[in-house]
C-alpha positions as CSV (number, residue, x, y, z in Angstrom):
1,M,-33.5,2.2,-28.5
2,R,-34.0,5.9,-28.7
3,R,-31.3,8.3,-29.0
4,R,-31.9,10.0,-25.6
5,E,-32.0,6.6,-23.9
6,F,-28.7,5.7,-25.5
7,I,-27.1,9.0,-24.4
8,K,-28.4,8.4,-20.8
9,L,-26.9,4.9,-20.8
10,L,-23.5,6.1,-21.9
11,G,-23.6,9.0,-19.4
12,G,-24.4,6.6,-16.5
13,A,-21.6,4.2,-17.5
14,A,-19.1,7.1,-17.8
15,T,-20.0,8.3,-14.4
16,A,-19.7,4.9,-12.7
17,W,-16.5,3.9,-14.4
18,P,-14.1,6.0,-12.3
19,L,-15.7,4.7,-9.0
20,S,-15.2,1.1,-10.0
21,A,-11.6,1.7,-11.1
22,R,-10.7,3.3,-7.8
23,A,-12.2,0.5,-5.8
24,Q,-9.9,-2.1,-7.3
25,Q,-6.6,-0.6,-6.4
26,P,-4.0,-3.2,-5.4
27,T,-3.0,-3.4,-1.8
28,M,0.6,-2.9,-0.7
29,P,2.4,-5.9,0.8
30,V,3.0,-5.7,4.5
31,V,6.4,-6.7,6.0
32,G,6.9,-7.2,9.8
33,F,10.1,-6.2,11.6
34,V,10.1,-7.9,15.1
35,E,13.0,-7.2,17.5
36,V,13.6,-8.1,21.1
37,G,14.7,-5.1,23.1
38,S,13.9,-1.4,22.8
39,L,13.8,0.9,19.8
40,D,16.9,2.7,20.8
41,A,18.9,-0.5,21.2
42,S,18.0,-1.8,17.7
43,A,17.8,1.4,15.7
44,A,20.9,0.4,13.7
45,R,19.4,-3.0,12.7
46,A,16.1,-1.3,11.7
47,A,18.0,1.2,9.6
48,A,19.9,-1.7,7.9
49,F,16.6,-3.4,7.3
50,R,15.2,-0.4,5.6
51,K,18.4,0.0,3.6
52,G,18.2,-3.6,2.4
53,L,14.6,-3.1,1.4
54,N,15.5,0.0,-0.6
55,E,18.4,-1.9,-2.3
56,T,15.9,-4.5,-3.5
57,G,13.5,-1.9,-4.9
58,Y,11.1,-1.7,-2.0
59,I,10.5,1.9,-0.7
60,E,8.6,2.1,2.6
61,G,5.3,3.9,2.2
62,Q,5.4,3.7,-1.6
63,N,5.3,0.1,-2.6
64,V,5.6,-1.7,0.8
65,T,4.3,-1.2,4.3
66,V,6.5,-2.1,7.3
67,E,5.2,-2.8,10.7
68,Y,7.7,-2.4,13.5
69,H,7.3,-4.3,16.8
70,W,9.6,-4.3,19.8
71,G,9.3,-6.5,22.8
72,S,11.2,-7.7,25.9
73,I,11.8,-11.2,27.3
């Protein structure tokens, strides 16, 4: 292998490495919060839920995603 071919090979690998490293980022876990009623009626329970997550080391938006859903009967 010639010197210039070797340098091209190393340059190509160095360019492609950051792209492959970015593509393999781990996904955040998703937790669902489902409550019957309105957002206003269950705001205290949702706040307590977020507080409990924080106490166990989960911070919404940083290492866990929370999906909130409210419904009625």
